Wavefront OBJ file of the C-alpha trace (Angstrom):
o trace
v 25.770 -8.455 -1.113
v 23.977 -6.483 -4.094
v 23.390 -3.102 -4.894
v 19.556 -2.171 -5.209
v 17.375 0.738 -4.965
v 13.935 1.127 -3.800
v 11.849 3.581 -4.248
v 8.260 4.203 -3.036
v 5.740 6.487 -4.767
v 2.913 7.198 -2.521
v -0.021 9.755 -2.576
v -3.754 9.637 -3.042
v -6.108 7.592 -5.448
v -5.906 9.338 -8.907
v -2.259 11.116 -8.102
v -0.293 9.721 -10.828
v 1.484 6.815 -8.864
v 0.532 4.389 -11.406
v 1.880 6.338 -14.329
v 5.090 7.692 -12.205
v 5.844 4.169 -11.049
v 5.750 2.541 -14.250
v 7.844 5.666 -16.084
v 10.569 4.932 -13.456
v 10.733 1.058 -13.856
v 11.054 1.010 -17.730
v 13.536 3.769 -17.355
v 15.218 1.358 -15.144
v 14.853 -1.486 -17.362
v 16.301 0.212 -20.086
v 19.367 1.493 -18.415
v 20.006 -2.472 -17.927
v 18.893 -2.961 -14.228
v 16.121 -5.712 -12.824
v 13.170 -4.167 -11.793
v 10.466 -5.557 -9.385
v 7.303 -3.930 -8.674
v 4.596 -3.866 -6.106
v 1.476 -2.183 -6.065
v -0.156 -1.473 -2.752
v -4.230 -1.714 -2.759
v -6.174 0.295 -0.250
v -9.194 -1.873 1.470
v -11.404 1.084 0.503
v -13.456 0.953 -2.966
v -12.643 4.780 -3.405
v -10.308 6.981 -2.317
v -7.499 6.448 0.228
v -3.427 6.489 0.261
v -1.761 4.165 -1.756
v 1.645 3.739 -3.243
v 3.966 1.901 -5.428
v 7.542 0.250 -4.552
v 10.115 0.092 -7.422
v 13.145 -2.280 -6.844
v 16.046 -1.900 -9.084
v 19.213 -4.129 -9.115
v 21.734 -5.102 -11.315
v 20.867 -8.648 -9.774
v 17.762 -10.266 -11.014
v 14.880 -9.058 -8.072
v 12.195 -11.877 -7.421
v 10.522 -10.271 -4.411
v 9.562 -7.091 -2.815
v 12.028 -6.641 -0.159
v 11.897 -4.806 3.362
v 11.710 -0.831 3.522
v 12.648 1.385 0.936
v 15.493 3.983 0.018
v 13.745 6.833 -1.328
v 10.075 8.034 -0.883
v 8.314 10.447 -3.554
v 5.455 11.708 -2.094
v 2.890 13.005 -4.483
v 0.480 14.333 -1.741
v 0.910 16.661 1.269
v -0.247 14.336 3.991
v 2.002 11.361 2.980
v 4.967 13.852 2.808
v 3.950 15.050 6.330
v 3.424 11.544 8.138
v 5.405 8.892 6.056
v 5.191 6.580 9.051
v 1.956 6.827 9.504
v 0.209 3.170 9.973
v -2.320 3.754 7.376
v -0.372 4.245 4.387
v 0.748 0.673 4.931
l 1 2 3 4 5 6 7 8 9 10 11 12 13 14 15 16 17 18 19 20 21 22 23 24 25 26 27 28 29 30 31 32 33 34 35 36 37 38 39 40 41 42 43 44 45 46 47 48 49 50 51 52 53 54 55 56 57 58 59 60 61 62 63 64 65 66 67 68 69 70 71 72 73 74 75 76 77 78 79 80 81 82 83 84 85 86 87 88
């Protein structure tokens, strides 16, 4: 069993999700961990909620995995309803 951690960074389009996830992934890689990121793209052309998952482990990571350990909500609506189906 590996010790891994998965962060989900979520919010509305334009809330800084990409830059936040890139900075987190870069910091984790520089600390010696293997990192895998997964970007969720909403089906809408503009707007809507989205998320990026950053998975880190001391062992090589080759897939997204199941669930997440931490949620960083960059918008109010996601923080209030993290289990709402519209966000997945």
